[in-house]
VEXKOL-379608 format. One record per residue (C-alpha): residue number from 1; x, y, z; residue in three letters. Coordinates in steps of 0.1 Angstrom, whole numbers, plus 5000, padded with zeros to 4 digits. Layout:
{NUM,{X,Y,Z},"ALA"}
...
This chain:
{1,{7569,8268,5608},"UNK"}
{2,{7570,8284,5642},"UNK"}
{3,{7602,8298,5654},"UNK"}
{4,{7595,8298,5690},"UNK"}
{5,{7573,8282,5716},"UNK"}
{6,{7559,8301,5746},"UNK"}
{7,{7562,8281,5778},"UNK"}
{8,{7537,8290,5803},"UNK"}
{9,{7536,8277,5839},"UNK"}
{10,{7507,8280,5865},"UNK"}
{11,{7516,8270,5902},"UNK"}
{12,{7553,8285,5900},"UNK"}
{13,{7535,8318,5894},"UNK"}
{14,{7522,8319,5929},"UNK"}
{15,{7555,8313,5945},"UNK"}
{16,{7572,8340,5967},"UNK"}
{17,{7608,8350,5970},"UNK"}
{18,{7619,8315,5957},"UNK"}
{19,{7601,8319,5926},"UNK"}
{20,{7632,8322,5906},"UNK"}
{21,{7645,8288,5918},"UNK"}
{22,{7615,8272,5903},"UNK"}
{23,{7619,8292,5869},"UNK"}
{24,{7655,8282,5868},"UNK"}
{25,{7647,8245,5873},"UNK"}
{26,{7620,8247,5846},"UNK"}
{27,{7645,8263,5821},"UNK"}
{28,{7669,8235,5828},"UNK"}
{29,{7642,8208,5823},"UNK"}
{30,{7631,8223,5791},"UNK"}
{31,{7668,8223,5778},"UNK"}
{32,{7670,8188,5789},"UNK"}
{33,{7640,8177,5771},"UNK"}
{34,{7651,8196,5738},"UNK"}
{35,{7687,8182,5740},"UNK"}
{36,{7674,8149,5726},"UNK"}
{37,{7656,8166,5696},"UNK"}
{38,{7671,8170,5662},"UNK"}
{39,{7677,8208,5659},"UNK"}
{40,{7692,8237,5676},"UNK"}
{41,{7673,8255,5703},"UNK"}
{42,{7678,8282,5728},"UNK"}
{43,{7658,8285,5758},"UNK"}
{44,{7654,8320,5776},"UNK"}
{45,{7636,8335,5804},"UNK"}
{46,{7623,8371,5799},"UNK"}
{47,{7597,8393,5816},"UNK"}
{48,{7580,8363,5835},"UNK"}
{49,{7580,8342,5802},"UNK"}
{50,{7599,8313,5791},"UNK"}
{51,{7607,8308,5754},"UNK"}
{52,{7620,8279,5735},"UNK"}
{53,{7635,8295,5705},"UNK"}
{54,{7641,8273,5674},"UNK"}
{55,{7674,8282,5657},"UNK"}
{56,{7673,8254,5628},"UNK"}
{57,{7649,8232,5612},"UNK"}
{58,{7631,8209,5635},"UNK"}
{59,{7601,8184,5637},"UNK"}
{60,{7571,8203,5653},"UNK"}
{61,{7554,8172,5666},"UNK"}
{62,{7587,8159,5681},"UNK"}
{63,{7593,8192,5700},"UNK"}
{64,{7556,8193,5712},"UNK"}
{65,{7559,8156,5724},"UNK"}
{66,{7591,8164,5744},"UNK"}
{67,{7577,8196,5760},"UNK"}
{68,{7543,8178,5770},"UNK"}
{69,{7566,8155,5792},"UNK"}
{70,{7582,8183,5812},"UNK"}
{71,{7568,8188,5847},"UNK"}
{72,{7561,8223,5855},"UNK"}
{73,{7548,8235,5821},"UNK"}
{74,{7510,8242,5821},"UNK"}
{75,{7507,8252,5785},"UNK"}
{76,{7529,8251,5754},"UNK"}
{77,{7521,8279,5729},"UNK"}
{78,{7536,8279,5694},"UNK"}
{79,{7543,8317,5689},"UNK"}
{80,{7550,8341,5662},"UNK"}
{81,{7573,8368,5671},"UNK"}
{82,{7580,8401,5654},"UNK"}
{83,{7597,8433,5664},"UNK"}
{84,{7576,8462,5680},"UNK"}
{85,{7571,8488,5653},"UNK"}
{86,{7536,8499,5647},"UNK"}
{87,{7501,8486,5648},"UNK"}
{88,{7499,8479,5611},"UNK"}
{89,{7529,8455,5613},"UNK"}
{90,{7511,8436,5642},"UNK"}
{91,{7478,8436,5622},"UNK"}
{92,{7495,8421,5592},"UNK"}
{93,{7513,8394,5612},"UNK"}
{94,{7481,8384,5628},"UNK"}
{95,{7462,8380,5595},"UNK"}
{96,{7492,8361,5581},"UNK"}
{97,{7492,8339,5613},"UNK"}
{98,{7454,8330,5609},"UNK"}
{99,{7458,8324,5572},"UNK"}
{100,{7487,8300,5576},"UNK"}
{101,{7475,8282,5609},"UNK"}
{102,{7438,8277,5599},"UNK"}
{103,{7430,8260,5565},"UNK"}
{104,{7393,8263,5571},"UNK"}
{105,{7381,8299,5581},"UNK"}
{106,{7347,8289,5596},"UNK"}
{107,{7354,8294,5632},"UNK"}
{108,{7344,8321,5658},"UNK"}
{109,{7373,8340,5674},"UNK"}
{110,{7382,8366,5701},"UNK"}
{111,{7411,8387,5703},"UNK"}
{112,{7429,8391,5737},"UNK"}
{113,{7458,8415,5740},"UNK"}
{114,{7482,8425,5767},"UNK"}
{115,{7503,8458,5764},"UNK"}
{116,{7532,8453,5787},"UNK"}
{117,{7550,8480,5769},"UNK"}
{118,{7535,8511,5780},"UNK"}
{119,{7550,8534,5753},"UNK"}
{120,{7529,8516,5726},"UNK"}
{121,{7502,8541,5714},"UNK"}
{122,{7471,8519,5718},"UNK"}
{123,{7461,8503,5750},"UNK"}
{124,{7449,8466,5754},"UNK"}
{125,{7413,8474,5746},"UNK"}
{126,{7421,8494,5716},"UNK"}
{127,{7443,8468,5701},"UNK"}
{128,{7414,8442,5707},"UNK"}
{129,{7389,8463,5687},"UNK"}
{130,{7414,8473,5660},"UNK"}
{131,{7426,8439,5654},"UNK"}
{132,{7391,8423,5654},"UNK"}
{133,{7381,8447,5626},"UNK"}
{134,{7413,8440,5605},"UNK"}
{135,{7406,8401,5610},"UNK"}
{136,{7370,8405,5598},"UNK"}
{137,{7381,8427,5569},"UNK"}
{138,{7405,8400,5558},"UNK"}
{139,{7383,8370,5565},"UNK"}
{140,{7346,8381,5563},"UNK"}
{141,{7334,8346,5569},"UNK"}
{142,{7347,8346,5605},"UNK"}
{143,{7324,8357,5634},"UNK"}
{144,{7333,8371,5667},"UNK"}
{145,{7323,8354,5700},"UNK"}
{146,{7335,8370,5731},"UNK"}
{147,{7322,8345,5755},"UNK"}
{148,{7330,8311,5741},"UNK"}
{149,{7352,8314,5708},"UNK"}
{150,{7365,8286,5690},"UNK"}
{151,{7399,8303,5686},"UNK"}
{152,{7414,8328,5712},"UNK"}
{153,{7440,8349,5694},"UNK"}
{154,{7464,8364,5718},"UNK"}
{155,{7487,8392,5714},"UNK"}
{156,{7513,8404,5737},"UNK"}
{157,{7532,8436,5732},"UNK"}
{158,{7564,8434,5752},"UNK"}
{159,{7600,8439,5741},"UNK"}
{160,{7587,8419,5710},"UNK"}
{161,{7553,8410,5699},"UNK"}
{162,{7540,8376,5706},"UNK"}
{163,{7512,8362,5686},"UNK"}
{164,{7496,8329,5692},"UNK"}
{165,{7462,8311,5693},"UNK"}
{166,{7469,8275,5703},"UNK"}
{167,{7476,8265,5740},"UNK"}
{168,{7487,8228,5741},"UNK"}
{169,{7481,8214,5777},"UNK"}
{170,{7514,8204,5794},"UNK"}
{171,{7519,8181,5826},"UNK"}
{172,{7515,8209,5852},"UNK"}
{173,{7529,8203,5885},"UNK"}
{174,{7565,8215,5896},"UNK"}
{175,{7599,8212,5878},"UNK"}
{176,{7620,8182,5887},"UNK"}
{177,{7647,8188,5913},"UNK"}
{178,{7628,8214,5933},"UNK"}
{179,{7616,8191,5961},"UNK"}
{180,{7645,8167,5967},"UNK"}
{181,{7649,8131,5960},"UNK"}
{182,{7630,8098,5970},"UNK"}
{183,{7633,8062,5966},"UNK"}
{184,{7606,8044,5947},"UNK"}
{185,{7599,8006,5954},"UNK"}
{186,{7594,7994,5919},"UNK"}
{187,{7576,7961,5915},"UNK"}
{188,{7569,7957,5877},"UNK"}
{189,{7531,7961,5883},"UNK"}
{190,{7507,7988,5871},"UNK"}
{191,{7508,8009,5903},"UNK"}
{192,{7544,8016,5912},"UNK"}
{193,{7554,8033,5878},"UNK"}
{194,{7522,8056,5882},"UNK"}
{195,{7532,8063,5918},"UNK"}
{196,{7567,8073,5907},"UNK"}
{197,{7552,8095,5878},"UNK"}
{198,{7530,8112,5904},"UNK"}
{199,{7556,8121,5930},"UNK"}
{200,{7580,8134,5902},"UNK"}
{201,{7552,8156,5890},"UNK"}
{202,{7556,8175,5924},"UNK"}
{203,{7592,8181,5916},"UNK"}
{204,{7609,8150,5933},"UNK"}
{205,{7638,8133,5916},"UNK"}
{206,{7634,8094,5919},"UNK"}
{207,{7658,8066,5923},"UNK"}
{208,{7642,8030,5924},"UNK"}
{209,{7646,7997,5940},"UNK"}
{210,{7636,7964,5926},"UNK"}
{211,{7636,7931,5945},"UNK"}
{212,{7646,7902,5922},"UNK"}
{213,{7641,7866,5934},"UNK"}
{214,{7660,7842,5910},"UNK"}
{215,{7652,7814,5901},"UNK"}
{216,{7616,7821,5912},"UNK"}
{217,{7615,7854,5891},"UNK"}
{218,{7630,7852,5857},"UNK"}
{219,{7655,7873,5838},"UNK"}
{220,{7625,7886,5817},"UNK"}
{221,{7608,7898,5848},"UNK"}
{222,{7640,7918,5857},"UNK"}
{223,{7640,7932,5821},"UNK"}
{224,{7605,7941,5824},"UNK"}
{225,{7613,7964,5854},"UNK"}
{226,{7643,7980,5835},"UNK"}
{227,{7619,7986,5806},"UNK"}
{228,{7594,8003,5829},"UNK"}
{229,{7623,8024,5843},"UNK"}
{230,{7632,8033,5809},"UNK"}
{231,{7596,8043,5801},"UNK"}
{232,{7591,8065,5832},"UNK"}
{233,{7625,8082,5826},"UNK"}
{234,{7609,8100,5796},"UNK"}
{235,{7590,8122,5823},"UNK"}
{236,{7615,8119,5852},"UNK"}
{237,{7650,8120,5836},"UNK"}
{238,{7676,8093,5842},"UNK"}
{239,{7666,8068,5870},"UNK"}
{240,{7691,8050,5891},"UNK"}
{241,{7676,8014,5894},"UNK"}
{242,{7689,7993,5923},"UNK"}
{243,{7681,7955,5917},"UNK"}
{244,{7683,7935,5949},"UNK"}
{245,{7687,7898,5952},"UNK"}
{246,{7659,7889,5977},"UNK"}
{247,{7657,7852,5972},"UNK"}
{248,{7676,7842,6005},"UNK"}
{249,{7656,7867,6026},"UNK"}
{250,{7623,7853,6012},"UNK"}
{251,{7632,7817,6016},"UNK"}
{252,{7642,7825,6052},"UNK"}
{253,{7609,7841,6059},"UNK"}
{254,{7592,7813,6044},"UNK"}
{255,{7608,7786,6064},"UNK"}
{256,{7606,7803,6098},"UNK"}
{257,{7574,7825,6099},"UNK"}
{258,{7538,7820,6098},"UNK"}
{259,{7525,7817,6063},"UNK"}
{260,{7495,7841,6067},"UNK"}
{261,{7521,7867,6079},"UNK"}
{262,{7547,7863,6050},"UNK"}
{263,{7536,7891,6028},"UNK"}
{264,{7536,7916,6057},"UNK"}
{265,{7569,7904,6071},"UNK"}
{266,{7585,7903,6035},"UNK"}
{267,{7574,7939,6028},"UNK"}
{268,{7589,7950,6061},"UNK"}
{269,{7622,7938,6051},"UNK"}
{270,{7618,7954,6016},"UNK"}
{271,{7613,7986,6034},"UNK"}
{272,{7644,7982,6056},"UNK"}
{273,{7666,7975,6025},"UNK"}
{274,{7650,8002,6004},"UNK"}
{275,{7657,8028,6032},"UNK"}
{276,{7692,8018,6035},"UNK"}
{277,{7698,8023,5999},"UNK"}
{278,{7676,8054,6000},"UNK"}
{279,{7700,8069,6028},"UNK"}
{280,{7730,8062,6007},"UNK"}
{281,{7716,8081,5977},"UNK"}
{282,{7705,8112,5999},"UNK"}
{283,{7668,8105,5994},"UNK"}
{284,{7644,8120,6018},"UNK"}
{285,{7617,8094,6017},"UNK"}
{286,{7603,8060,6003},"UNK"}
{287,{7575,8061,5974},"UNK"}
{288,{7553,8030,5969},"UNK"}
{289,{7522,8023,5948},"UNK"}
{290,{7500,8012,5976},"UNK"}
{291,{7464,8020,5977},"UNK"}
{292,{7441,8014,6008},"UNK"}
{293,{7424,7981,6006},"UNK"}
{294,{7436,7970,5971},"UNK"}
{295,{7454,7938,5984},"UNK"}
{296,{7454,7921,6018},"UNK"}
{297,{7487,7938,6027},"UNK"}
{298,{7474,7972,6019},"UNK"}
{299,{7448,7974,6047},"UNK"}
{300,{7452,8002,6072},"UNK"}
{301,{7465,7976,6097},"UNK"}
{302,{7489,7962,6071},"UNK"}
{303,{7503,7997,6061},"UNK"}
{304,{7507,8006,6099},"UNK"}
{305,{7527,7974,6103},"UNK"}
{306,{7552,7980,6072},"UNK"}
{307,{7555,8017,6081},"UNK"}
{308,{7568,8007,6116},"UNK"}
{309,{7601,7997,6104},"UNK"}
{310,{7610,8030,6087},"UNK"}
{311,{7627,8062,6100},"UNK"}
{312,{7622,8080,6067},"UNK"}
{313,{7586,8090,6055},"UNK"}
{314,{7567,8068,6030},"UNK"}
{315,{7549,8087,6005},"UNK"}
{316,{7518,8069,5988},"UNK"}
{317,{7506,8091,5959},"UNK"}
{318,{7479,8065,5950},"UNK"}
{319,{7466,8059,5985},"UNK"}
{320,{7430,8069,5978},"UNK"}
{321,{7429,8059,5939},"UNK"}
{322,{7407,8030,5928},"UNK"}
{323,{7424,8006,5904},"UNK"}
{324,{7407,8019,5873},"UNK"}
{325,{7421,8055,5879},"UNK"}
{326,{7455,8041,5883},"UNK"}
{327,{7451,8020,5850},"UNK"}
{328,{7439,8052,5832},"UNK"}
{329,{7471,8072,5842},"UNK"}
{330,{7493,8042,5833},"UNK"}
{331,{7478,8041,5799},"UNK"}
{332,{7482,8079,5795},"UNK"}
{333,{7520,8078,5805},"UNK"}
{334,{7526,8047,5784},"UNK"}
{335,{7536,8021,5810},"UNK"}
{336,{7505,8000,5811},"UNK"}
{337,{7513,7976,5783},"UNK"}
{338,{7546,7968,5799},"UNK"}
{339,{7531,7964,5834},"UNK"}
{340,{7508,7937,5822},"UNK"}
{341,{7532,7915,5806},"UNK"}
{342,{7528,7880,5825},"UNK"}
{343,{7560,7877,5844},"UNK"}
{344,{7562,7868,5882},"UNK"}
{345,{7574,7892,5905},"UNK"}
{346,{7588,7885,5941},"UNK"}
{347,{7555,7897,5957},"UNK"}
{348,{7534,7871,5938},"UNK"}
{349,{7554,7841,5949},"UNK"}
{350,{7550,7821,5982},"UNK"}
{351,{7517,7839,5988},"UNK"}
{352,{7493,7825,6015},"UNK"}
{353,{7458,7815,6004},"UNK"}
{354,{7444,7835,6032},"UNK"}
{355,{7469,7862,6042},"UNK"}
{356,{7463,7882,6073},"UNK"}
{357,{7444,7914,6067},"UNK"}
{358,{7445,7928,6102},"UNK"}
{359,{7481,7921,6115},"UNK"}
{360,{7490,7933,6149},"UNK"}
{361,{7523,7950,6152},"UNK"}
{362,{7533,7933,6183},"UNK"}
{363,{7526,7898,6170},"UNK"}
{364,{7545,7907,6137},"UNK"}
{365,{7575,7919,6156},"UNK"}
{366,{7574,7888,6179},"UNK"}
{367,{7574,7865,6149},"UNK"}
{368,{7603,7882,6132},"UNK"}
{369,{7625,7873,6162},"UNK"}
{370,{7626,7838,6146},"UNK"}
{371,{7648,7854,6119},"UNK"}
{372,{7673,7871,6143},"UNK"}
{373,{7701,7846,6141},"UNK"}
{374,{7705,7851,6102},"UNK"}
{375,{7684,7880,6089},"UNK"}
{376,{7711,7907,6095},"UNK"}
{377,{7738,7889,6075},"UNK"}
{378,{7713,7881,6047},"UNK"}
{379,{7703,7918,6045},"UNK"}
{380,{7739,7929,6044},"UNK"}
{381,{7747,7905,6017},"UNK"}
{382,{7716,7916,5997},"UNK"}
{383,{7725,7954,6000},"UNK"}
{384,{7763,7946,5993},"UNK"}
{385,{7756,7927,5961},"UNK"}
{386,{7729,7952,5947},"UNK"}
{387,{7730,7955,5909},"UNK"}
{388,{7727,7992,5897},"UNK"}
{389,{7714,8000,5864},"UNK"}
{390,{7710,8037,5851},"UNK"}
{391,{7679,8039,5831},"UNK"}
{392,{7672,8068,5804},"UNK"}
{393,{7707,8081,5800},"UNK"}
């Protein structure tokens, strides 16, 4: 059983004077992920490396699964650590590592060493050659392949010796909390959870807003969205979910505005309310799952009309994705099966048979004037009665 995991990052490594901010954030995120795991762990940073040290018994698969959900980690390497003494001790530890980690000794290998500790008597190339010879002596059935090995055995001589031969891919991206907070519009469909996941992968903390329309949308539809927020919180940490009662606003739009414009006008009011809630939570933008041309309201013309009501920027991580690409990510992160549960959301009720695909902003704004007598009060009521649920605590 490994006693430590070496956490490697990629993009953080090219940061400048603020690199430490990102490293500290990554350390905190690793601690948060491991806090939910049975066992005692210590997370440290040393010489440009982050280590998760295992101080008690633990479940290997559980730890790896938790670390694979942490944004900012490029590779997770189960590592054997020994004190720096002499070359023979390192060679014995490498041989023991191969013997215990690989049941079948029928692979090709390459040794790649890095001598950060310059007082060690052998340089990196000499370590490679000598270790390769020791490995072949111990396991004659193995073969060396320096170009495309089955197993890359890596040895780092630092303040201790790190020995590892497995690099498990992580999420990549940037650690949460390094890029501010945004408000995600969460509908219950396939797209919006994926959009939240992707924006969080760039270091953005997210809150969420869901528009509920009882009795036209059921309590089960509401629970579905809560379930989605719980599932995505495995990656993003706790999510504050704002549940807005949108029924009265929707009915008012339905009664007073042209049917073919209803979806565009409805979305404009969703943006207005989400922006109000976003500002209350200190968010720096809205996040949606829109993709150009996917539905009638997501044409360039429609997006221009909905954008016009916002003062905050609207981020659309999926803007150029096709549907299958979005589905692939949803399946990968575990939200797809919940998203396809057959419950109505407020975007699928009161939908026109032939919605406008090239709305004109001046026409939309003119038709919205029909709502002037009542809409401000309805918006205030919707915001003031918002239900708040914290998911993933």
